[in-house]
N, C-alpha and C positions, 0 to 999 in steps of 0.2 A: 227805580229799576229792580228786576229781581232776582235775587241772589243764584249763585250756580245749582242749588240744589233745585230752586222750581224752574230751572230754565230745562233743568235733566228731563223734571217730570212733567211741565205745564206743554212744552213746547219740541225738546227732540225725539223721546218717547211716540209722540202724536204723532212725528214726521214721518221717521222708521215705519210707523206701521201705514203711514197713510202714501208711502213712493210707489209709484208706477214700477220698480223693479223690485224684485224678490229678493228680500233680505233676511237674510240667517244671520244669529252670532251663538257662538259656540261659548261655552265655559271650560272650567280647568279637567272635567274629565271628559271632555269631545261630545260632551252632552249639549243639545238644543235648547235654549234659553230665551230668545226671541226666533219670531215665525209671522213674517206679516204677510195682511191679506192676498200683497202680490203674489208670495211664495206661492201660497195655497193653491191658487188658479193656475201656477207655472209648474208645480208638480203634482197638483191635483190631489193633494192627499190633505185631508183639514188636519188645523194646530192642535185639538187635542189630541192627535196620535201619532204624534214627533214633537211634542214640551217634552222633555225631559230623557228622550231616546238620542240614542249615540249619533251622528252627523252620518254617519256610512248607511241608513236608510235614505240618504238623497242621493249618495252616490251609485253612477253604473255600477251593474252587477260584477262587471268584471272587474274593476279596481277596489271593490272593498276591503279585500284580503290584506292590502297593503297598506289602507288610509290612513288606520289610526298608528303606525309605523312612521310614518314619514311628519303625522302632528308632534309626534312625542318629540322624534327626532327634533325638530323645528324648535321645540320647548326648551330642550336640557341644549342645546348648540348654538342656535341661531341660525344655524347654516338652511336654506331655503332655494325653492328652485319657481314657486309659484307664489310665494306672499311679496305684494307689492305689484303684482305683473297681471295681464290681462292674458285669457287664453282661451280659448272655444269647446265646449263640450258638449257631445252627445249621449242624449239620454232617453229612456222611454218613461212619458209619464203613467200616471196611477192608470186613466184608462186605453194605455195600450197607443198613442199619440206618439210621432216621434216629436223631437223636441233638439233641436241647437240653440245652447244657451251659450255667452259671452260674460265668463266669470272672473271676477277683481275679486282678490281675497286681501282682506286688511286685518293688520294687528295691533292690537290695541292690550294693552301694560296699566296696570294702574297700580301704585303703590310702591317702596321701595325696600331693599335688601329682599331677605326673609318672606316680607309681607308682601312681595309684590305677585303680581297675580295677570296672569296672561290670558286674552281672551281674542277670539279672531272672530272677523262678520266678513260675510260673502255676500254678495250681490251679483246678481243672477240678472242681465238682460236677457229677451227671447229674441234670437236675431234666428230663428230656424229660417226666414223668407227671405232674408237678406243671402242666408250662407247657401241659400240652395238657388237663388239666382246667381251669385257669384260660381257655384259651380257650372254652372248650366253655360254660363259665359267664358269660361277655361277651357269648357268644352268645345263651344262655338270658337274661340280664338284657334284651339289646338285642332283642329277640323280642320279648318279655313288655311293653313300654313300646309296642312299635307297635299291639301288639295292645288294650291300653289304651288307646292314641290312639285308636282305631279308624281307622287304617289303612285303604287297600283291600288286598286279596288281593293286588292285582298290587308294589303296595308291598312289602308286609310279603314277599313270594318275591324279588323283588331286592335287598333289604336281607340277607336269608339269604344269598344267592345272590354276593353281594358279601365278608361276613366269611368266608365258605369259602373264597374265591378268593385272600384276604390271608390267608390261615392256611397256604395248600396255595401254593406258588410255582408257577408256571407250570401253573397249574387254571384248568377253567372247568368250572363250577355250572348245573345246569338244574333246576328244577321244573316236571316232566310235570304237567296238573291233568287229572284222568277226569273227563268229562262224557258221560249216558249216551248212546250211540248217536255220538259228534260226536267227531271228529277230539281227538291231545294236546291241549290248551293249553299252551303253552311259557311260561312265566316264566326269564328269566333275565338275565344281563347284556349289553353288546354283546360280550362279549368269545367267547360261542358262532356261527362261523362261520355266517352267514346261510343258506347251503345245507342245512346242519345243520336248521338251526332248521325251515326249508321243509319239510323234508323228514320231519321230525318230527311237525308241524303238518298233514298231509296224510294224515295216518294213523290209520285209526282200528282201534282195537285191538276183537277180538274177543270174543264173551261168551266163548268157550273161553279167549281170552287170560287175559280177567278172573279167571277161575275157575287158568288156574295161578296166577297171582301170588298169589292169594290160596292155594292149596297150597303153593308154592313159590318163598320170594321168590329165590334164584336164576335162576329165570328173567327176572328183569329185564333180566339182560343179555342174553339174546336182542332183547330187543325194542327198546332203547336204543341195544346195540353191535354182536352179531352182525349183525345186519339192514343195518348201515349201514358196516359197518367199514373196507369199502375207501374210502368217498368220506370215512370219519375220517381213516384215516392217510395220507388225500392230502391234507388241510388241517392236516396237522401231531400230530393226537391218536394219539398212542400204548397207549393202556388207558382203562379204563373200571371204576369206581367204582357201581353201584344197588345201592339196595333202595324195597320197595313202600312207601309212604304207606297205614297202614291206620287207619279209625276204628272209635271206640269200642264199634261192635257189631259187626268185623270183616267189613266192607266195604274195599275197598279205592279210595282216590278218590285218589292218582295214585304218583308216583316222584319219588324222587329221586337225582338220579344227578352224578357227579362225574367229569370226563375228564382225562387228565395228559396233556401235550406232551411230556414226558422220559418215560424207561422210570422206572417208580418208586421212588428212592432214600432213601422215608420210611416205609417197612415195615409196620405197621399203622395209622398214623397214618389215610392216606384214608381206610380201610373205619371206621374208628371214629370220623370227624367225622362220616360220611353218618350211620351209626347214630345218632349224636348229633342229629342233623337232623333225626329224621325225629319226634319230638313233638310237635317244635317246626313242622313242617310240617303233622302233622295236625290240632294247633291252632289253626293257622290256615285252614285249609282248614273246620275245623267254624265256626268263627266267618263265616268268607265262606258256607257253607251257608243257616248261622242266619240271617244278614240279607238272603242273599236270599230265602228263603221268608216272613220278614218284610213285606220289598217284595213278593213275591208274592202277600200275603194284603191287604194296603196296597191293591195296586192292581186288583187283578183279581176277578172274579165266583168264589166257590168250586165253584158248578155247573158252569158255561158255560166259564169258563177267560176270557171276555173284558173287557177293560177296567170297570171300576166307573164309578158317576156322577163320584165325585170324578176318579178316572184320569183320565174324558174331559174335565171340564173344563182340567185344566191339561193333555194334550195337544191340544188347540183351541185354547186359549189360546198354547203355542209356535207354532202354526201361522200362528196371523195375526199375531205379531209378529214372524215371520220377512220379511225384505225383498223389495222385489217387489212389482207387481201382483198378487196371490192371491185367487183364490177360494176359495170352499167350498161345496159343496152336504151339505146335513145332512136326513138319511131318518130320522124316527121311526115306527118297526113298534109296532103293536100288536096283539098276536091277538086276532081278533071272538070272542068268547064266551067266554071261557079260563075263565071262572068257574064256565062249565058242564061244560068237560073238567074241570076239576079236580073239582069236586062228582060228577061220573061216576066218574071212573077213581080216584079218592085222591092223596095227595103223592106217592108214590114215581112212577108212573106218569107224574103232571104234571110231575116233573122228569125222566122222563128224554124227553118229550114236550120240554120246553125246551130239553134239551144235543141235542136231533135240529134242532130249529130254527137255532141257533146253529150247527148241524155243513150245514145249508143255507145259510145266508148266509154261511158261509168257503166254502162250494165258488164262490161267482159274486165274492167278492174279490179284487181284483187286492194287489198288495204292498202299495200306498199306502195303501191301505184304512183307516180305524181305527173296529173294531167295540166296539160296549160292550151289556152288557146293564144297564140303566139301574136296574131294579127292577122283581119282577114278572114280566109277560112282555111288558115294553117294550124297545125295543131297538132302537139308533142305530145309524146307518152314515155315517162322515163319509166324504165324497170330494173331495179337493184338486183344485183346477185344473177343475173343473166347473163348464158353464153351458151354455144354450139347449140343443138337442133332446138332449143326449145324459144330461139331468138327466131326463127323459120315459122315454130309452131303460134307464136303470136301473132307473127306479122301476118299470116293465114287469115288469122282467128280476124284479126282486123279489114283485113281485106272483104272478107266475108260476112261483118255484122254491119259496115256500114255502105256496102253496095246492095242490101235488101231495098226493095223499091218501096220507096216512099212518099204518103199523101200529104201533100201542101194544099190546104183550100180546097179544091175540084180537081184539081192537078195528081196524077199519081206519076213520082219521077223514078226515070231508070238512074242509077251516079253509080259513080267509081274511085277510088282514089290513088293519088300513088303515094308511096311510102320511100325515106328514106332512111337508111337505117346507121349508126355512126356507133361504136363500144370504148366503154372507158376500162382499161387505158390503152387501146393497141389506137384508137385513131386521136390521140390530144393528152394531155394534162388537165384542162380545163374546160369551162361550161362553152367559151367562147368558140373552142376551136372543135368541140365535140357537135356544138349544134352546125355551123358552118359544116364541116364534115357530110352531116346528114343532111342540110340542105342541098349540097351539090349532090347527093344519091338521086335525093329526091326529084332533083333536076332532069338529073338523068332517067330517071325511072320515065319521066314525061315523054322524054323524048325518046325511048324505045317501046314506047305504045299505050302506055297511061294505066291504070286498074292493076300494077305491078310492085312490086317492094326491088329495092336495089340496096346493094352495101357500100359503104365506103373502101375505095378502091386502094386499098393498103398499099400496094408496091408502087401508085404513081408517089413521086415524089416533087411536093408543090414546092417549098424550096429551092430545090434544086432545078426546076421549072422559071423561076421566078428572075434566077439567079441568070442563068442562060439566056432567056427571052427579054426580059427590062430592063439586064445591065447592057444591054447593047442597045436597047429602045430610047434607054435614058441617057443615054452617051448623045444617040444623036439629037433627040427632043433637046436636049441641053447646048448643042451646037446652034440647032437653029432658031432658039428661040419660043418653043413652044411650050414653056413654062409660062407661068403667071402665076402673082402674086395676087390677092385677093387681101380685104384688109377689114376687121370686127373691131368695132366701136368700142373704144371702153369711155365708163362716164364717172363721173363724178357724183357719188354717194346721196349729196344733199340738194346740188344746186342741178342736176341732173347736165353740167356744161359736158362739153368732148375734152376727157383729161388722155385721148392721145387713142391712137388705133394698135393690135397687134397683125405684124403682118403672116398672112398664112398661103403655102404653095398652093398653086394647084396645076394637074398635069392629065392634060385630055388628048390620048394619041390617036391618031387619025385610024388606024386600024385596031388598038388593045383595047379604045374609046377609055371612062375616064377610070385611072387609078388611083385609086385608093391611098396613103401616106402607110398602112401596117404594111403594106405589098416594097411600095418603088424607096420610102426613104430605107428600110431595112437593106433594101439591095445595093442602093449606093453607100452605103456603109462598108458594106462587103466589100464592094468592084472599085472604092478607093474615090468616087464620087463627089462624098458631102461635103468635101470642101471647097470643092469647084461649086457646087450650088450654095454655101452660105455666103461664098463672095459674091455669087451673082444678084442671093438677095439683097445683099448691102446695099448694092449697087443702085439696083432696082428702086429701094426704096426712095435711096437717096434723088433719082431722079423724079422718084413722084409726086416727095414735098415738093423738089422746087417748080412742078406743074401745077401740086394745088396753089401753090402760090400765087403765082403766075395769074391764078383763074379764081384769084380771092375766096378761095378755099381754106381756111387756119384749122390744118392739125397741131397740135402742138407738139407731140413725139410718134414717132413710130418705133415699134417693139420687132426686134428681129432676131430670133430664136438660134442662136448657134451652137454648134454638137461639140465633143469634147475634146475632139481631133483639133478643133479650130486652135483651143486657147493651150497648147502646146506649140504654137508656132510664135515665136516671137515676133515674127515679122507683123501679126495682126496690130498690134496696137497702131505702127508705121501708114500701115494699109488704109483703117476707118478713117486716119488723121488727113490723108491725103486724098481720101471722097468728097469728107466733110468741105477740107478747103477748094477742090475742084468745085464743088457744086454752092459756096459760097453757102456755107452753113453753119450757126451754129455747132456747137458739141449735144448742149440739150435738147436737140429735136429728134437726138437718133438714141434707140434705148438698148441694148443688149440684152438677151436673156439667156442666161445659164441654168442647166440641168443639175441637178441634185450629186449625177455623177459627177460633174467638174466640182459642185461643190467639195465630195470628198477625196477629191484628188488632190494628195500634200506636196506634189512635187514644186519645185521654187520657180520652175519656169510657168506652171500654171499660173501661183500667187502672182510672179511678177507681170506675166501680161493682164489680168484681174488689173492689177492696180496703175497700170500702165494707163489701161482703157479708161478707167474711173480719174486717170490725171488728166486726159485730155478734156474730159466735162462731160461725158456721155452717162448718161445712166445703166444702172448694171441694176437687174431683176434676178430674182429665183424665182423659175418655172415651177409651177407642181411642186409645191412647199407639201412636203406631211405624207408624201406617196415609197419615198422610200428610207433612208436610212439617213436622218437629216439630222446633225451633229449641231446643239445649239451653241458649243463651245467655236465653230468654226463662225457661223454663222456672226458671232459677234465679233468674228476677226476680219472676213472678209469687207469689203467697202461698196457693200451693196447702197444700193438707194432705195430697192420697191423688193417687195414678197407678193409672190400670188398662190393663193389659198385654191389648190386644186378643186375641181369642179365634182371629183370624188366626195369629196364632201359635202355637197350641195345638194347631191340627188334627192334625199330624201330629209332635206334641211328641215322641211317645215315642221315634223314631225317626228325628229329623231334628237332627243336633247341631248344628246351624247354629242353630235355632231356640232351644234349649236356651241356645247362646251369649250368643243377643242377649237372652233372657228376663233372664238371669243377671245382664248387663249393667243391664238396666234396673232389677232389683230392687239391684244394687248400686249406681246411682244415684239412687234411691229413696231410701234407708236411709241413705246418704249426707247426703242433703239435709234427713231429719227427717220425712218423706214414708211415709204407707202405700201398699204397693202389693198392688194388686187383681189377679188373673189372672181372666178371664174365658172361660167355652168351656169348664171341665174336665168332662169325662165320663167319664174311665176314673180306675181305681185307680192304674194305673201313673203316670197326668200326674199327681195327689193327692202319688204319692212323691218322684216326681222335684219337685215344686215344696215338697216339705216340706223335701228334701235340698240347696234354693236357696235355704232362709229364707224363701220369699214369705210375707207376711204375712196375705192373706187371697185364700181361693178363691171364685169362686161359675158354676154349671155345672149341667146336667144329673144329676148324678155324686149331687150331694144333696138337688138339686130344680128342677122346672120352673117359670116363672112360675108363681104359684098366688094367688087369690082369696083375696081377706081371711079371709073362712070356714075355707077351708085350707089357711093360712098358721098358720090357728091354731091345727088340728087335726094340725097337724105338728111345731108345738111340742109342746106337750101330748103327742104320741106319745113325745117325745125329741129332735126336731130332727135335726142332721147324727151324731151320736154311733149316732142308734139305724138312721139308712140302714146306714151304715155295716156296723153290726154283722148289719143282713139280710143285707147283700152277702156278709162275710164268713160267714154262715152257710149264706145260698144256696151260695157258692163249695165250700165243705167237705162240701156231700152230695153236689154233684157230683162230688167228686175229688181238689179241692185245687186247682184249675185257675185260676191269677189273671186274674183279669180284663182284657182289653184283648191278652194273650201272643200271639193267636191271630188273627183277621182284625180287622180294624178296626172298633172298635166303631159303627153304625151310630147316625143323625141318629133320635132317641124317634121311633117311629111315628104318633104322634097330631100331628098339626098344630097350633100353637099358634095360639087364635083368637084373631085380628087382633090379634098380639102387639104390640107398640111401645112405647117408649117416650116419653115427652112431646116429644122432638124428632126430628129428620129420619131420624140415621145408624141409629139402634136398633132389634133386632126379638127 
């Protein structure tokens, strides 16, 4: 067996020399005394050039001035931060190649007392490939999380640039987004000099440039470096690595560029990192394009490109909410005899006609005008800060522009339009009232001869007229039984079983026609008839439950909405109990809906009435939750069994993450309080799917059924109810090619207006 000396000289030294990892030993003066072949390959420096030299010749330049001090401190005090540990070290090899190594440093002490000698042995493993791969995975994970959290493209682009700049020292990253016939949209961090950013953002890539990018990726260098090289060098940028971002269908959607402030000593790493970023950038830009397209479909009329009616309301409300004494003029245009044009030319030419009309309106619109096609042949022009004679001048200009002869196909058409005009603030405080007044004025223009404009009648008091005419008519109709209840199904989210129905009142007057709830409910409250309507609704609902039971139709519960007035009457619980007894109904078959105004009423009478109704065994539902001044503390104290999320949260539910977050919060609150959560206004399959994922209990809306007359509800149940409706929708979708409902243009409201739809209280329709 060899002695220790033989073991050292014959085995250990050759073992260190032939080790696959770079091994360096330094002596008492921090000089290199051992340097194996792997070290020569890693640093690219021959053994003869380093033996005997200070070890700082192998240390990255930026750390050399402190290196000896760290070693000496460790020799003297034993205090250390890296001895006995492993850490990554980045440096540049002699040939300029970037290296990332994993350094393990050991301390070797020989002898005792004053004769003790201290040596250090460093083992460096080349982990360049693993480090770069790990950094790319970190970037991928961060970008995917950002995409999943629905961040904006600006934020995602900045995230990518920030990460890349951290991975490559002294670098500047930029994502250039390509928009059709527009300058580059530059997304970057503050590291990109403003002059370069401005130069890029004022450059419009030509179709030829885009085609060359598609054919040859190296052409990116000309667009982001060659054309700006002098400027870049003057601002400290020495080189650039760039590549085009390609969509899945082969389109060029942008460029990702990485500028270096120093000559490249990182080898292929910058180019590799740029290449790795391209799929992330493509994914982010594709998601951005999809969201933009959905927004376009949700906000704009697909035929003319003008705002749709829903978006018009939002824009008008935003303008009205702005500070200052703003004025608005609203011009509602309707093409005269458009039905004749449509019948004579057919739908294709009629669509061309509408596109041309939209173009004519655009041709005279200024930048701050708001343009909308609100439906059919009806257009709206909203002009901010417009009053006096300027309104008439614009109206005359619209009549003249639209009235010019129009060539469609082989036909030359003589056309005219009628215009109704309303103004803010004179004709109302919100978009709904302003558009309503403009619509009334437009119809008056048609009656007065067409091809003219009319202003909303400022002297006409619609509220007073409603109070006088409708008040009397409502009293007679209630006495003669002209009011009816229709019922809208409520279905369980996960099983689609019928959970119950909501009772909604209808009023069709033989002379006044269909009267909508926004008119007759307000009049009922003002004329003291609302309590009578509520009592009638309760009686009619009980009668109908009995009839359905007799006919073999099981409706678990009927919800009747009562106004705040009812709950100030201490006799209400006794009245409900008597109705249930007279009709031999279990209390659970009846649910009483309350509004937020009732919830906020702190009077003892109201609280006692609510508790008494609950003690009977009837359900208590909070209607339109979240639209007023809901108090969570009051919510916990009231004996509620159900809360209903208002339809306003569902209008843009598929696209509005804020609405989804609020809905999820309400569902969570209801679940924790042991309440059933009902969501109103469900109109699309996407909304249904989202609510199912959020574990909403019950859904109600036009997706399943509109409010139905009693006999129609019976037919609906016998046909299979909500499951049958969903099967029909899925079958129709499959026949059309599998396009999910709600995936394109936002679903329109039902074409047929409900006949005087209203629940038994003020705010429902």
